[in-house]
N, C-alpha and C positions, 0 to 999 in steps of 0.2 A: 276171548279175553274179556275180563270184567273190570270196569273202572269203579273203584270204591271211593266214595267221598264221605266226609263226615262234617256235620255242622256242630262245632264244639259249643256245648252249653256251659253253664257255670260249673258243672261238675268236672269239667276238664281243667279248670284253673284252680290253683290253691286259693282258698278263700281265707283271708286274714281275719282273725277274730277282732271284734270291736272291743277296745279297752275303755275302761272308765277314765275319766279325767284324772283321778288320783293315780291310777296305774300308769298313765302316760307321763305324769309329772315325775313319778318314781323312776321311770326309765330315763327320762331326760336328765334328771339329777344324777343318776348313776353314770351316764355318759360324761357329764361335766366333771364329776369327781375323778373318773378314770383318766380323762384328758389332763386334768390338773396333776395327777400323780405321774403320768407319763412325762410331762414337761419337767418334773423334778428329778428324773432318773439321771445318773451320771453316765459317762461314756462306756464304762465297763458293763453296767446293767443293760444299756441299750444294745451293746454288742451281744450280750447273752441271749437277748430275745430276737436278734436279727433285724434291728431297726436302726437306721442312721439318725443322726441328730436332726438333719433336715426333714426327714419323714416324721419324726416325733414332734418337731416344732410345727409342721404343717397340720398334723392331726390335733395338736393342742390348741391351735388357733380356731378350730372348728367350734361353732356355737353349740350351746347345749341342746338346741332344737334339731341339730343334725345328727340324729341317731343312726347307727349303722344299718345297712340295708337288711341284714338278717334279723333285726328286731321286728316284731310284729306290732302293727298299730291298727 
């Protein structure tokens, strides 16, 4: 029986690209705009997208600097 081990190098991990300050600002402003629009949706629109008012309000309170995890920085 053989024991296989691996020392993971940087190639094992997804490397996030470094974005310019302008690109980061654009992403943060997009998050701010989307949160503002989310807060303005009525109950019917929120139901259509499967979000409760409490969830929408919690997300809308997030600061512009809190971009979603799937966005690259």
